[in-house]
BARO-543651 format. One line per 10 residues: number of its first residue (from 1); for each residue x, y, z of N, C-alpha, C. Coordinates in pm, whole numbers. Example, Ala and Ser with C-alpha at 12.3 -4.5 7.8 and 13.67 -1.06 7.14 Angstrom:
1	1319:-569:780:1230:-450:780:1320:-330:780  1285:-225:708:1367:-106:714:1290:3:787 .
% end
This chain:
1	2249:1808:-1202:2362:1873:-1266:2416:1786:-1378  2438:1847:-1493:2492:1772:-1606:2641:1754:-1590  2698:1660:-1669:2843:1639:-1663:2916:1766:-1701  2867:1840:-1802:2931:1964:-1846:2935:2065:-1732  2823:2079:-1662:2818:2173:-1549:2912:2130:-1438  2919:1999:-1411:3008:1947:-1307:3153:1978:-1339  3194:1950:-1462:3332:1973:-1501:3366:2122:-1497  3267:2206:-1526:3290:2349:-1522:3317:2396:-1379  3235:2349:-1285:3252:2393:-1147:3379:2338:-1085  3421:2218:-1127:3539:2158:-1069:3668:2211:-1132 .
11	3658:2293:-1233:3778:2347:-1296:3841:2457:-1212  3767:2507:-1115:3818:2611:-1028:3852:2550:-893  3979:2545:-859:4019:2486:-731:3984:2581:-617  3945:2525:-506:3912:2607:-390:4039:2655:-322  4029:2769:-255:4137:2819:-172:4080:2848:-35  4167:2846:67:4120:2871:202:4042:2755:257  3929:2782:323:3849:2679:387:3796:2579:287  3784:2454:335:3732:2350:248:3582:2366:225  3515:2443:309:3372:2462:295:3346:2602:238  3265:2611:133:3231:2740:76:3112:2797:151 .
21	3125:2916:214:3011:2973:285:2905:3021:187  2781:3012:227:2671:3059:142:2643:3206:173  2628:3284:68:2594:3425:86:2447:3437:123  2418:3532:209:2279:3553:247:2203:3617:132  2081:3575:114:2000:3626:5:1904:3731:57  1886:3836:-20:1792:3940:20:1651:3909:-29  1641:3805:-114:1511:3768:-167:1429:3694:-61  1300:3710:-70:1212:3638:21:1216:3489:-13  1241:3405:85:1247:3262:60:1109:3200:74  1083:3104:-11:953:3037:-9:978:2887:1 .
31	948:2831:113:971:2690:137:844:2613:104  861:2508:26:745:2427:-8:707:2340:111  583:2352:154:532:2269:263:437:2166:204  460:2042:239:381:1933:185:307:1863:298  178:1852:285:99:1780:385:32:1663:315  63:1545:363:4:1425:306:-52:1341:420  -155:1267:389:-214:1182:491:-119:1070:531  -59:1005:431:28:890:457:161:910:385  269:905:460:404:909:401:483:794:461  545:718:377:617:599:422:765:608:387 .
41	843:520:450:985:509:417:1001:430:288  1125:415:244:1156:353:116:1096:214:101  1104:131:205:1055:-6:197:905:-16:224  845:91:274:701:88:301:663:25:433  762:-9:516:729:-74:644:702:24:757  740:152:736:721:251:842:645:371:788  543:414:861:465:532:825:509:648:914  554:756:850:601:872:927:485:939:1000  514:982:1124:413:1044:1208:418:1196:1203  522:1252:1149:535:1398:1144:416:1459:1070 .
51	361:1566:1127:244:1629:1069:279:1708:942  399:1764:939:436:1852:829:569:1810:766  577:1824:635:700:1797:562:735:1922:482  860:1969:497:907:2086:424:1019:2044:329  1023:2108:213:1127:2079:114:1201:2207:76  1292:2254:161:1368:2374:128:1461:2350:9  1489:2458:-63:1577:2449:-179:1713:2513:-156  1727:2586:-47:1854:2653:-16:1887:2634:131  2013:2656:163:2057:2649:302:1988:2756:384  1969:2876:325:1902:2983:398:1760:2943:438 .
61	1694:2871:350:1559:2825:383:1562:2723:496  1664:2638:498:1679:2545:609:1698:2621:740  1782:2724:737:1806:2803:857:1676:2865:910  1597:2920:818:1471:2982:859:1377:2880:923  1370:2761:861:1283:2657:915:1328:2611:1053  1456:2584:1066:1508:2536:1194:1480:2637:1304  1495:2765:1272:1474:2870:1372:1328:2879:1415  1236:2869:1319:1096:2894:1353:1020:2770:1401  1066:2651:1359:993:2529:1395:1035:2478:1533  947:2403:1596:981:2344:1726:1046:2208:1701 .
71	977:2098:1730:1033:1965:1709:1050:1938:1560  1166:1885:1518:1193:1866:1376:1306:1766:1355  1306:1702:1237:1413:1610:1198:1438:1625:1049  1562:1597:1010:1596:1593:868:1550:1460:810  1507:1464:684:1466:1344:613:1544:1335:483  1616:1224:464:1698:1207:344:1630:1119:242  1695:1007:210:1644:917:106:1542:818:158  1500:832:282:1397:749:348:1436:602:352  1567:572:355:1609:433:348:1622:367:484  1601:441:593:1605:378:725:1477:298:748 .
81	1490:191:825:1378:100:846:1310:122:981  1353:224:1053:1292:255:1182:1254:403:1185  1231:457:1304:1181:594:1317:1291:696:1345  1414:667:1310:1525:759:1340:1506:895:1273  1442:899:1156:1426:1026:1083:1287:1086:1100  1207:1032:1191:1072:1084:1211:1073:1194:1317  962:1262:1327:948:1369:1424:803:1374:1469  778:1415:1594:640:1430:1637:569:1546:1569  648:1634:1505:585:1752:1445:628:1778:1299  758:1799:1275:802:1847:1144:921:1768:1091 .
91	919:1742:961:1034:1687:891:1083:1788:787  1215:1801:777:1276:1888:676:1348:1800:577  1292:1786:458:1352:1701:356:1472:1771:292  1578:1694:269:1696:1747:199:1693:1710:51  1579:1664:2:1566:1615:-135:1614:1715:-238  1585:1843:-217:1619:1945:-316:1755:2010:-289  1820:1969:-183:1958:2012:-157:2050:1901:-207  2066:1892:-338:2131:1775:-398:2242:1810:-496  2298:1929:-483:2397:1974:-580:2540:1946:-534  2630:1935:-633:2773:1937:-605:2812:2082:-582 .
101	2879:2110:-473:2920:2247:-440:3056:2278:-501  3153:2189:-482:3288:2216:-531:3373:2090:-527  3479:2092:-605:3582:1989:-601:3716:2058:-595  3785:2044:-484:3920:2097:-469:4017:1989:-515  4071:2006:-634:4154:1902:-693:4289:1890:-622  4338:1998:-568:4468:1994:-499:4455:1923:-365  4355:1960:-288:4335:1899:-156:4259:1766:-165  4204:1739:-284:4123:1619:-307:4006:1613:-208  3926:1719:-213:3807:1731:-129:3688:1764:-218  3585:1683:-211:3460:1706:-280:3356:1750:-178 .
111	3285:1860:-207:3179:1906:-119:3046:1898:-193  2949:1832:-127:2815:1817:-185:2712:1861:-83  2593:1895:-133:2484:1924:-42:2435:1794:21  2370:1806:134:2342:1688:216:2241:1593:154  2157:1642:62:2059:1555:-1:2112:1482:-122  2236:1507:-160:2294:1438:-275:2311:1290:-244  2270:1207:-338:2291:1063:-326:2421:1026:-396  2485:921:-352:2614:884:-411:2603:864:-562  2493:805:-606:2476:782:-748:2449:906:-829  2415:1018:-761:2386:1142:-833:2512:1206:-891 .
121	2626:1185:-825:2745:1258:-868:2865:1168:-897  2853:1037:-872:2969:949:-884:3025:945:-1027  2938:938:-1126:2987:930:-1264:3061:1057:-1303  3009:1172:-1262:3075:1299:-1295:3207:1314:-1219  3210:1264:-1096:3336:1267:-1020:3441:1183:-1090  3401:1066:-1138:3494:981:-1213:3543:1050:-1339  3453:1119:-1409:3491:1190:-1531:3593:1300:-1504  3590:1353:-1381:3687:1456:-1341:3819:1394:-1295  3826:1259:-1293:3950:1191:-1258:3962:1148:-1113  3850:1146:-1041:3855:1115:-898:3755:1006:-860 .
131	3773:954:-739:3688:846:-691:3674:855:-540  3567:795:-490:3556:768:-347:3615:631:-321  3679:616:-208:3746:489:-179:3649:375:-156  3527:408:-114:3432:303:-79:3290:351:-103  3201:259:-129:3060:288:-147:2978:180:-78  2854:214:-46:2762:115:10:2708:27:-101  2630:-73:-64:2569:-162:-163:2476:-87:-257  2415:18:-205:2317:95:-280:2368:236:-305  2375:280:-431:2413:419:-458:2296:515:-441  2181:463:-399:2057:541:-391:2046:621:-262 .
141	2135:602:-166:2123:667:-36:2198:800:-32  2153:890:54:2217:1021:64:2348:1012:141  2439:1101:105:2569:1106:171:2551:1136:320  2474:1239:352:2460:1280:492:2395:1172:577  2290:1110:526:2223:1006:603:2308:883:623  2381:844:519:2468:727:529:2577:749:633  2638:867:630:2748:894:724:2697:911:866  2581:973:882:2527:998:1016:2489:870:1089  2469:760:1014:2433:632:1075:2544:528:1060  2664:571:1016:2779:481:1001:2753:367:903 .
151	2680:397:796:2657:298:692:2788:271:619  2799:157:554:2930:113:510:2925:32:381  3041:21:320:3066:-79:218:3136:-195:287  3236:-253:222:3308:-361:289:3454:-360:250  3534:-435:326:3676:-447:300:3754:-446:429  3853:-533:440:3928:-542:566:4004:-413:596  4031:-333:492:4103:-207:512:4014:-86:490  3887:-109:457:3795:1:430:3707:28:551  3706:153:596:3616:191:703:3478:219:649  3383:251:737:3250:285:689:3253:419:615 .
161	3141:457:555:3139:574:468:3172:703:542  3149:707:673:3181:826:750:3331:853:754  3413:752:733:3559:773:737:3608:854:619  3523:876:519:3560:960:405:3527:1107:428  3461:1138:540:3417:1275:567:3535:1361:613  3549:1476:549:3651:1574:589:3588:1690:665  3458:1707:652:3390:1814:723:3241:1811:696  3165:1869:788:3021:1884:768:2981:2028:799  2876:2071:734:2813:2198:767:2673:2167:816  2635:2227:928:2502:2200:979:2439:2325:1037 .
171	2307:2321:1045:2230:2429:1105:2199:2389:1248  2238:2474:1342:2217:2448:1485:2075:2487:1525  2030:2453:1646:1894:2485:1687:1858:2633:1676  1956:2721:1687:1930:2865:1678:1922:2914:1535  1940:2823:1438:1937:2862:1297:2071:2906:1243  2174:2901:1326:2307:2942:1282:2374:2831:1203  2463:2871:1114:2536:2777:1029:2672:2749:1093  2707:2622:1105:2831:2584:1173:2907:2483:1088  3038:2500:1082:3124:2407:1009:3209:2328:1108  3207:2196:1093:3286:2106:1178:3381:2031:1087 .
181	3511:2059:1097:3608:1986:1015:3692:1894:1104  3790:1831:1045:3867:1730:1117:3949:1788:1232  3969:1918:1233:4044:1982:1341:3955:2024:1458  3825:2013:1441:3733:2054:1547:3726:1943:1652  3729:1977:1779:3728:1873:1884:3603:1786:1885  3492:1836:1829:3367:1759:1830:3348:1675:1704  3444:1680:1614:3432:1606:1487:3405:1457:1509  3476:1387:1598:3451:1242:1614:3311:1209:1666  3246:1305:1730:3111:1281:1781:3005:1314:1678  3027:1418:1598:2919:1475:1520:2905:1417:1380 .
191	3007:1353:1327:2994:1296:1193:2894:1181:1194  2910:1087:1287:2808:984:1310:2721:1037:1424  2638:1135:1390:2567:1210:1492:2423:1170:1514  2371:1078:1433:2236:1025:1451:2128:1133:1447  2160:1247:1389:2064:1356:1379:2043:1432:1508  2131:1415:1605:2111:1474:1738:2158:1618:1750  2237:1667:1653:2302:1796:1670:2244:1907:1584  2176:1872:1476:2124:1975:1387:2092:1916:1251  2062:2002:1156:2031:1961:1020:2157:1980:935  2213:1872:885:2333:1881:801:2294:1936:665 .
201	2370:2034:617:2341:2096:487:2447:2067:382  2570:2042:424:2676:2005:329:2768:1902:394  2830:1821:309:2930:1723:353:3049:1733:259  3168:1742:317:3291:1739:239:3353:1600:252  3391:1543:138:3441:1406:133:3583:1402:77  3665:1317:136:3799:1292:82:3787:1204:-42  3854:1245:-150:3853:1166:-272:3996:1127:-307  4009:1035:-402:4140:992:-449:4134:979:-601  4248:948:-662:4250:930:-806:4157:816:-846  4092:831:-959:3997:730:-1003:4064:595:-1026 .
211	3986:489:-1015:4039:354:-1034:3930:264:-1089  3970:150:-1139:3875:52:-1191:3873:-72:-1101  3761:-144:-1110:3739:-261:-1026:3685:-374:-1113  3729:-495:-1086:3668:-614:-1145:3595:-689:-1035  3488:-756:-1072:3406:-826:-974:3386:-970:-1020  3424:-1064:-934:3408:-1207:-964:3317:-1268:-858  3229:-1356:-901:3133:-1420:-811:3155:-1571:-813  3151:-1630:-693:3169:-1775:-679:3048:-1831:-604  3013:-1953:-638:2890:-2014:-587:2919:-2133:-497  2836:-2147:-394:2833:-2266:-308:2965:-2292:-236 .
221	3000:-2198:-151:3115:-2214:-62:3071:-2293:60  3131:-2408:87:3092:-2485:205:3115:-2405:333  3022:-2414:426:3036:-2341:552:3164:-2383:624  3201:-2509:613:3324:-2557:677:3446:-2488:619  3445:-2461:489:3557:-2391:426:3562:-2246:471  3445:-2183:484:3441:-2047:538:3500:-2043:678  3462:-2140:761:3512:-2146:898:3664:-2159:902  3719:-2241:816:3862:-2267:814:3942:-2154:751  3884:-2086:652:3961:-1991:571:3905:-1849:574  3832:-1814:679:3759:-1687:680:3849:-1568:648 .
231	3959:-1554:719:4044:-1436:700:4101:-1431:558  4142:-1544:508:4200:-1547:374:4094:-1513:268  3974:-1564:288:3865:-1535:194:3832:-1386:196  3813:-1330:315:3772:-1189:325:3884:-1093:287  4008:-1140:284:4122:-1057:244:4159:-1077:97  4079:-1154:24:4115:-1187:-114:4083:-1076:-212  4013:-971:-167:3978:-861:-256:3972:-730:-181  3951:-626:-256:3935:-492:-201:3807:-485:-118  3705:-557:-164:3577:-566:-96:3520:-705:-122  3482:-775:-16:3433:-913:-29:3304:-928:51 .
241	3205:-990:-10:3077:-1015:56:3040:-1163:45  2989:-1218:155:2937:-1354:157:2785:-1346:167  2716:-1420:81:2570:-1424:84:2524:-1565:119  2425:-1574:208:2373:-1705:248:2227:-1694:288  2154:-1805:271:2019:-1813:325:2017:-1907:446  2134:-1948:493:2152:-2030:612:2099:-2172:595  2087:-2219:473:2045:-2358:451:2162:-2441:402  2159:-2568:431:2254:-2666:376:2399:-2638:412  2422:-2565:522:2559:-2534:566:2643:-2485:448  2590:-2379:386:2645:-2335:259:2639:-2183:249 .
251	2748:-2123:196:2747:-1983:156:2713:-1982:8  2597:-1930:-27:2548:-1946:-165:2632:-1867:-266  2681:-1746:-227:2759:-1665:-320:2870:-1591:-246  2984:-1578:-313:3094:-1495:-265:3123:-1392:-373  3109:-1263:-339:3137:-1156:-434:3273:-1095:-399  3366:-1104:-490:3502:-1053:-469:3526:-936:-564  3542:-818:-507:3568:-696:-585:3715:-660:-565  3790:-646:-678:3933:-615:-668:3969:-497:-757  4052:-410:-705:4100:-297:-784:4192:-349:-894  4170:-298:-1014:4250:-342:-1127:4392:-290:-1116 .
261	4414:-182:-1040:4549:-127:-1028:4632:-202:-925  4578:-310:-870:4655:-393:-777:4653:-537:-827  4666:-631:-738:4672:-772:-777:4534:-819:-824  4516:-839:-953:4384:-874:-1005:4391:-985:-1108  4482:-1079:-1085:4487:-1194:-1176:4363:-1280:-1158  4338:-1367:-1255:4221:-1452:-1249:4226:-1543:-1127  4115:-1557:-1058:4110:-1638:-937:4079:-1785:-965  4057:-1817:-1092:4033:-1956:-1129:3889:-1998:-1105  3864:-2126:-1118:3729:-2179:-1107:3698:-2231:-967  3802:-2263:-891:3784:-2317:-756:3834:-2216:-654 .
271	3741:-2159:-577:3774:-2057:-478:3739:-2112:-340  3835:-2176:-275:3816:-2236:-143:3699:-2334:-142  3676:-2400:-255:3568:-2496:-265:3444:-2443:-332  3438:-2313:-358:3328:-2253:-435:3367:-2250:-582  3267:-2258:-669:3296:-2259:-813:3259:-2124:-875  3332:-2086:-979:3308:-1958:-1043:3172:-1955:-1111  3099:-1845:-1094:2971:-1829:-1162:2993:-1815:-1312  2899:-1861:-1389:2909:-1853:-1535:2820:-1745:-1592  2754:-1669:-1504:2671:-1557:-1548:2657:-1459:-1431  2611:-1339:-1458:2587:-1243:-1353:2482:-1296:-1257 .
281	2500:-1266:-1129:2411:-1317:-1025:2349:-1202:-946  2230:-1226:-893:2167:-1140:-793:2195:-1205:-658  2218:-1127:-551:2240:-1189:-420:2126:-1282:-379  2005:-1246:-421:1890:-1336:-402:1875:-1414:-532  1914:-1538:-532:1933:-1611:-657:1806:-1626:-740  1691:-1615:-678:1567:-1628:-753:1536:-1503:-836  1609:-1394:-812:1580:-1269:-882:1675:-1247:-999  1630:-1167:-1094:1712:-1133:-1211:1832:-1050:-1169  1945:-1072:-1236:2068:-997:-1207:2073:-864:-1281  1970:-829:-1355:1972:-706:-1433:2000:-582:-1348 .
291	1945:-570:-1224:1973:-450:-1145:2114:-448:-1085  2189:-558:-1097:2315:-571:-1024:2432:-517:-1106  2536:-476:-1034:2657:-429:-1100:2724:-543:-1176  2797:-507:-1281:2857:-604:-1373:2957:-694:-1301  2956:-821:-1338:3043:-922:-1275:3129:-990:-1382  3158:-1114:-1364:3233:-1196:-1460:3373:-1141:-1487  3431:-1069:-1390:3567:-1021:-1402:3588:-909:-1501  3480:-847:-1549:3491:-738:-1647:3526:-609:-1573  3641:-547:-1602:3677:-424:-1531:3581:-311:-1563  3559:-226:-1465:3473:-110:-1483:3504:-5:-1379 .
301	3450:116:-1393:3479:223:-1298:3428:189:-1158  3494:243:-1060:3466:217:-919:3317:231:-884  3251:335:-941:3112:359:-904:3016:257:-965  3063:180:-1063:2980:77:-1124:3011:-63:-1073  3106:-75:-981:3143:-207:-931:3135:-217:-779  3173:-111:-707:3171:-119:-560:3029:-138:-504  2926:-72:-557:2790:-105:-512:2746:-238:-572  2653:-304:-506:2598:-427:-562:2491:-398:-667  2431:-278:-657:2318:-247:-744:2342:-120:-824  2283:-115:-942:2294:1:-1029:2197:109:-985 .
311	2235:233:-1015:2155:347:-972:2017:349:-1039  2006:307:-1163:1882:321:-1238:1777:215:-1211  1801:129:-1112:1708:19:-1085:1662:23:-941  1549:-45:-914:1504:-61:-776:1608:-141:-700  1664:-86:-593:1771:-156:-522:1720:-275:-444  1809:-372:-426:1783:-490:-346:1653:-556:-389  1567:-594:-294:1442:-663:-330:1324:-568:-335  1341:-449:-275:1232:-352:-275:1144:-368:-154  1051:-461:-157:961:-485:-45:1029:-579:54  1085:-522:158:1170:-600:249:1181:-530:382 .
321	1244:-595:477:1288:-538:603:1437:-566:616  1506:-486:696:1650:-508:713:1690:-491:858  1783:-575:900:1852:-556:1028:1998:-595:1005  2086:-541:1089:2229:-565:1069:2300:-554:1203  2394:-647:1226:2460:-656:1355:2611:-664:1337  2682:-587:1420:2827:-577:1413:2891:-645:1534  2993:-725:1507:3071:-788:1613:3219:-772:1579  3309:-787:1676:3451:-777:1645:3493:-880:1540  3581:-839:1450:3626:-932:1347:3696:-1053:1406  3757:-1035:1522:3825:-1147:1587:3726:-1256:1630 .
331	3598:-1222:1641:3495:-1319:1679:3405:-1357:1561  3448:-1325:1439:3362:-1340:1323:3309:-1482:1307  3398:-1578:1303:3355:-1715:1276:3264:-1766:1388  3300:-1739:1514:3215:-1782:1626:3076:-1721:1616  3071:-1593:1579:2942:-1527:1567:2858:-1583:1454  2920:-1605:1339:2849:-1661:1225:2793:-1799:1258  2875:-1882:1322:2830:-2017:1356:2720:-2015:1463  2723:-1913:1550:2617:-1900:1650:2484:-1869:1583  2487:-1779:1484:2366:-1746:1411:2317:-1866:1330  2412:-1940:1274:2376:-2055:1190:2292:-2157:1266 .
341	2308:-2164:1396:2229:-2257:1476:2080:-2223:1477  2048:-2099:1439:1909:-2056:1431:1853:-2071:1290  1922:-2142:1204:1888:-2147:1062:1744:-2190:1037  1693:-2283:1114:1557:-2332:1089:1452:-2224:1113  1481:-2131:1205:1388:-2022:1231:1411:-1905:1137  1537:-1880:1101:1571:-1765:1017:1528:-1784:873  1560:-1898:816:1544:-1919:671:1404:-1892:618  1297:-1935:687:1163:-1910:632:1127:-1763:619  1191:-1676:698:1160:-1533:696:1261:-1452:617  1361:-1517:562:1476:-1447:506:1472:-1440:353 .
351	1519:-1326:300:1550:-1318:157:1697:-1352:136  1786:-1288:212:1928:-1322:205:2001:-1254:321  2113:-1312:362:2205:-1251:458:2335:-1219:387  2391:-1101:418:2523:-1063:367:2619:-1047:484  2737:-1104:470:2842:-1094:572:2960:-1021:511  3010:-918:577:3123:-841:524:3206:-782:638  3324:-733:605:3415:-676:703:3422:-525:688  3449:-457:800:3465:-312:801:3579:-278:895  3669:-190:851:3782:-151:934:3737:-58:1047  3819:-49:1149:3788:35:1265:3790:183:1229 .
361	3728:265:1312:3728:409:1291:3734:479:1426  3719:612:1423:3734:691:1545:3607:768:1579  3493:727:1526:3368:799:1551:3295:737:1670  3260:820:1765:3211:774:1894:3094:677:1884  2998:705:1796:2878:623:1790:2878:529:1670  2993:509:1612:3006:407:1508:3017:270:1573  2950:169:1520:2966:33:1574:3105:-22:1552  3186:48:1471:3323:5:1445:3425:93:1517  3380:166:1619:3470:253:1694:3584:171:1755  3706:200:1712:3828:134:1760:3819:-18:1751 .
371	3746:-69:1653:3724:-214:1644:3704:-258:1500  3799:-335:1446:3774:-400:1317:3655:-493:1334  3560:-484:1242:3432:-550:1263:3390:-638:1147  3295:-725:1178:3221:-802:1078:3075:-769:1098  3005:-744:987:2862:-722:998:2787:-840:939  2679:-877:1006:2589:-982:960:2457:-914:930  2428:-900:802:2314:-821:756:2202:-913:708  2081:-884:753:1965:-965:716:1868:-883:632  1840:-929:512:1732:-874:432:1614:-970:445  1511:-923:514:1399:-1009:551:1282:-993:455 .
381	1197:-1094:452:1065:-1078:391:987:-978:476  892:-911:415:822:-808:490:709:-869:574  755:-946:674:665:-1008:772:705:-953:909  661:-832:943:713:-765:1062:694:-840:1193  581:-905:1212:558:-975:1338:658:-1088:1357  676:-1169:1255:769:-1281:1263:914:-1234:1274  948:-1131:1197:1086:-1081:1197:1121:-1019:1332  1031:-939:1388:1060:-874:1515:1066:-973:1630  1006:-1091:1612:1019:-1197:1712:1154:-1268:1699  1210:-1269:1579:1338:-1335:1555:1457:-1250:1597 .
391	1446:-1120:1579:1561:-1032:1602:1619:-1046:1743  1538:-1049:1851:1596:-1067:1985:1673:-1198:2000  1631:-1302:1929:1703:-1429:1937:1841:-1418:1873  1849:-1347:1764:1979:-1325:1699:2068:-1239:1788  2010:-1134:1846:2086:-1048:1936:2136:-1125:2057  2057:-1221:2103:2096:-1300:2221:2216:-1389:2191  2217:-1456:2075:2330:-1545:2046:2455:-1465:2014  2438:-1338:1975:2554:-1252:1946:2595:-1167:2067  2517:-1172:2173:2546:-1091:2292:2684:-1117:2352  2736:-1242:2352:2870:-1263:2407:2979:-1185:2333 .
401	2947:-1136:2214:3046:-1062:2135:3016:-912:2136  2937:-867:2235:2901:-724:2249:2844:-668:2119  2747:-738:2065:2689:-700:1936:2631:-559:1939  2650:-489:1828:2593:-355:1809:2510:-355:1681  2391:-297:1684:2308:-294:1563:2339:-173:1476  2303:-182:1349:2305:-65:1262:2195:29:1311  2229:158:1326:2136:254:1385:2011:275:1301  2020:255:1170:1907:284:1084:1822:163:1049  1849:49:1113:1776:-72:1078:1704:-129:1201  1641:-241:1188:1557:-294:1294:1639:-366:1400 .
411	1617:-331:1526:1685:-398:1637:1601:-384:1763  1636:-465:1863:1562:-464:1989:1655:-459:2110  1783:-437:2091:1878:-434:2203:1831:-333:2306  1831:-374:2431:1792:-285:2540:1881:-161:2540  1823:-40:2547:1905:82:2541:2016:87:2646  1989:44:2767:2092:47:2872:2209:-43:2835  2178:-159:2778:2284:-250:2732:2361:-188:2618  2289:-123:2527:2352:-58:2412:2448:51:2459  2407:129:2556:2492:236:2607:2624:180:2661  2619:66:2729:2739:7:2786:2838:-36:2678 .
421	2788:-66:2561:2873:-116:2453:2941:-4:2375  2903:120:2401:2967:235:2338:3047:309:2445  3178:297:2438:3263:353:2544:3252:505:2554  3218:571:2445:3208:717:2446:3063:764:2458  2973:674:2496:2833:714:2504:2809:830:2601  2864:830:2722:2837:943:2813:2878:1077:2753  2993:1079:2686:3039:1203:2624:2947:1245:2510  2900:1146:2431:2810:1179:2321:2681:1239:2373  2623:1178:2475:2498:1228:2533:2516:1369:2587  2625:1394:2656:2650:1527:2712:2664:1631:2602 .
431	2730:1593:2493:2750:1686:2382:2617:1714:2311  2536:1612:2294:2405:1632:2230:2320:1729:2311  2322:1715:2442:2246:1806:2528:2304:1947:2522  2436:1957:2506:2499:2089:2498:2458:2160:2369  2459:2088:2258:2426:2150:2129:2276:2174:2114  2194:2089:2173:2049:2100:2158:1982:2095:2294  2003:2199:2376:1953:2195:2515:1801:2191:2525  1731:2245:2427:1585:2246:2433:1523:2122:2369  1604:2036:2310:1553:1913:2251:1480:1932:2119  1518:2034:2044:1452:2063:1916:1463:1946:1819 .
441	1577:1872:1824:1599:1762:1730:1573:1625:1792  1518:1625:1912:1485:1497:1974:1357:1439:1915  1351:1308:1914:1231:1238:1869:1218:1110:1950  1120:1027:1917:1098:905:1994:1219:813:1988  1284:808:1872:1401:721:1855:1514:764:1948  1548:892:1947:1656:940:2034:1618:931:2181  1491:958:2211:1448:948:2351:1463:806:2404  1437:707:2319:1448:568:2362:1592:520:2366  1669:548:2262:1799:486:2246:1918:569:2293  1899:699:2310:2012:785:2347:1986:858:2479 .
451	1876:929:2489:1852:1012:2608:1803:930:2727 .
% end
């Protein structure tokens, strides 16, 4: 969609329901079916096992597919590093369901199709005078997939991306279309739904007035200073990230993103013992900063500063593996120091680690459910054997803090242990069985980790 088309559609405010129902079409629908020998995820570390891939272009086509197919899963931007989006039989891609549906300027609600990526519409949303409060590091991921797995940006007051959801529309196993908004009793379970309830076709997001952000980067923060000043450091901006390779008892980079409409004076050259960068940096210092969002304190629109990477470039390192672990923010320093003791084993397999904060939320299967959290994110070299041997060791040192993994990344936590760490797990499981009694949306991932 062009900017002109976006502005045209947003000039008409919605009335009534926040979700626009789709009219049934009398035309015969033709769904593109794609059969390929090998299909991989974004990083290339996982090969999908589903025999068939469908690319519907309308919600009606999704309904027809869901009704006629047996085992099936939705497939978004393929950014998950495990088999959460795979199926023993069929995948339904949301790639062509990528349009902006509406912008209600009075209620400040944006509705997009489930295959829309944040970077697809952020610039046009800004041009219309609005913004999302938070974004992930990568604008390349789909809204529906990010929210369904509780993916997040950072900030002591910012929740994960699912906290921006005002409603979802999904296709149930019977092919019926269902809207779940904030007033629905199942809303806290289904937004971070892990694909267990149906195929999401639209997502409505809460927006706010547009704003600008400046980003400052500081280098070589001593680990001892991080330990002493953690809360003050992480509260110094709207969004703050610490990057480290776990060598030399050092945080290699601190990225501080601050809204220009709040306290955004210069932070100086000395930031808790770290020095201000003199040029744009990549989180992995050996790589060019060209793909990264602008730094050096230059103000810019929210969509160009809150992510670490620009939409038009290959995100992160490309050929990599990822895992991420959440612990209570109250245990942040203890958890970080526990991981640091494994530095000699971690560093040879690592590209970079990012540490950030996420505010609590009310979604049953979110790792931040009723808990302000810190995430310790690992971007690994693509050495699966070595990495998968390391992950249980990291989980073990974080076990005293009831560690929870990111659902879309690599982890080895025993499912029974994982269930105990989610207080609403029994209710979630019961609801998933209620909505999908025949197991149409079940796959190996859900069978192992949920059912």
